[in-house]
C-alpha atoms as an extended CHARMM CRD file, in Angstrom:
* protein
*
        52  EXT
         1         1  UNK       CA              0.0000000000        0.0000000000        0.0000000000  PROA      1               0.0000000000
         2         2  UNK       CA              1.0860000000        3.4730000000       -0.7480000000  PROA      2               0.0000000000
         3         3  UNK       CA              1.0520000000        6.4530000000        1.5850000000  PROA      3               0.0000000000
         4         4  UNK       CA             -2.0840000000        7.8620000000       -0.0470000000  PROA      4               0.0000000000
         5         5  UNK       CA             -3.9770000000        4.5930000000        0.4720000000  PROA      5               0.0000000000
         6         6  UNK       CA             -2.8560000000        4.3710000000        4.0900000000  PROA      6               0.0000000000
         7         7  UNK       CA             -4.1620000000        7.8760000000        4.7840000000  PROA      7               0.0000000000
         8         8  UNK       CA             -7.6310000000        6.8820000000        3.5100000000  PROA      8               0.0000000000
         9         9  UNK       CA             -8.0570000000        4.0140000000        5.9920000000  PROA      9               0.0000000000
        10        10  UNK       CA            -10.8090000000        4.7140000000        8.5050000000  PROA      10              0.0000000000
        11        11  UNK       CA            -11.6300000000        2.4240000000       11.4070000000  PROA      11              0.0000000000
        12        12  UNK       CA            -11.5300000000        1.8100000000       15.1060000000  PROA      12              0.0000000000
        13        13  UNK       CA            -14.0870000000        2.1010000000       17.8450000000  PROA      13              0.0000000000
        14        14  UNK       CA            -15.6400000000        5.2230000000       19.2420000000  PROA      14              0.0000000000
        15        15  UNK       CA            -16.7920000000        5.1970000000       22.8460000000  PROA      15              0.0000000000
        16        16  UNK       CA            -19.7910000000        7.4990000000       22.9480000000  PROA      16              0.0000000000
        17        17  UNK       CA            -22.1020000000        8.5890000000       25.7020000000  PROA      17              0.0000000000
        18        18  UNK       CA            -24.8640000000        6.4370000000       24.2520000000  PROA      18              0.0000000000
        19        19  UNK       CA            -22.6750000000        3.3330000000       24.3740000000  PROA      19              0.0000000000
        20        20  UNK       CA            -21.6530000000        3.9800000000       27.9770000000  PROA      20              0.0000000000
        21        21  UNK       CA            -25.2460000000        4.6670000000       28.9870000000  PROA      21              0.0000000000
        22        22  UNK       CA            -26.4470000000        1.4030000000       27.4630000000  PROA      22              0.0000000000
        23        23  UNK       CA            -23.6480000000       -0.5880000000       29.1100000000  PROA      23              0.0000000000
        24        24  UNK       CA            -24.6210000000        0.9490000000       32.4530000000  PROA      24              0.0000000000
        25        25  UNK       CA            -28.3060000000        0.1310000000       31.8980000000  PROA      25              0.0000000000
        26        26  UNK       CA            -27.3840000000       -3.4600000000       31.0260000000  PROA      26              0.0000000000
        27        27  UNK       CA            -25.4170000000       -3.7640000000       34.2570000000  PROA      27              0.0000000000
        28        28  UNK       CA            -28.3240000000       -2.3980000000       36.3030000000  PROA      28              0.0000000000
        29        29  UNK       CA            -30.7130000000       -4.8030000000       34.5460000000  PROA      29              0.0000000000
        30        30  UNK       CA            -28.4860000000       -7.7950000000       35.3410000000  PROA      30              0.0000000000
        31        31  UNK       CA            -28.1530000000       -6.7360000000       39.0030000000  PROA      31              0.0000000000
        32        32  UNK       CA            -31.9150000000       -6.2500000000       39.3810000000  PROA      32              0.0000000000
        33        33  UNK       CA            -32.6200000000       -9.6380000000       37.7940000000  PROA      33              0.0000000000
        34        34  UNK       CA            -30.1530000000      -11.2680000000       40.1840000000  PROA      34              0.0000000000
        35        35  UNK       CA            -31.7460000000       -9.5990000000       43.1970000000  PROA      35              0.0000000000
        36        36  UNK       CA            -35.2310000000      -10.6570000000       42.1190000000  PROA      36              0.0000000000
        37        37  UNK       CA            -34.1260000000      -14.2300000000       41.5000000000  PROA      37              0.0000000000
        38        38  UNK       CA            -32.3140000000      -14.3640000000       44.8330000000  PROA      38              0.0000000000
        39        39  UNK       CA            -35.3420000000      -13.0100000000       46.6850000000  PROA      39              0.0000000000
        40        40  UNK       CA            -37.6320000000      -15.5300000000       44.9970000000  PROA      40              0.0000000000
        41        41  UNK       CA            -35.3270000000      -18.4160000000       45.8790000000  PROA      41              0.0000000000
        42        42  UNK       CA            -35.0740000000      -17.2100000000       49.4950000000  PROA      42              0.0000000000
        43        43  UNK       CA            -38.8790000000      -16.9410000000       49.8120000000  PROA      43              0.0000000000
        44        44  UNK       CA            -39.3960000000      -20.4150000000       48.3230000000  PROA      44              0.0000000000
        45        45  UNK       CA            -36.7640000000      -22.0370000000       50.5510000000  PROA      45              0.0000000000
        46        46  UNK       CA            -37.9830000000      -20.1500000000       53.6290000000  PROA      46              0.0000000000
        47        47  UNK       CA            -41.6080000000      -21.0770000000       52.9660000000  PROA      47              0.0000000000
        48        48  UNK       CA            -42.8030000000      -17.4950000000       52.9780000000  PROA      48              0.0000000000
        49        49  UNK       CA            -44.5540000000      -17.5460000000       49.5950000000  PROA      49              0.0000000000
        50        50  UNK       CA            -48.0770000000      -16.1550000000       49.5100000000  PROA      50              0.0000000000
        51        51  UNK       CA            -50.6750000000      -18.6270000000       48.1970000000  PROA      51              0.0000000000
        52        52  UNK       CA            -52.2080000000      -17.4290000000       44.9490000000  PROA      52              0.0000000000
């Protein structure tokens, strides 16, 4: 490749605010799901489930 061709190469990753926000939201979603699952397991094992 020549110098002119090398100068025309575009690539890489851009870390934007939107990307960071979505990664944060994903982390919060995973933590909330884990808490809910843990609470459900604790209620089932402890026998404190409300009859439906």
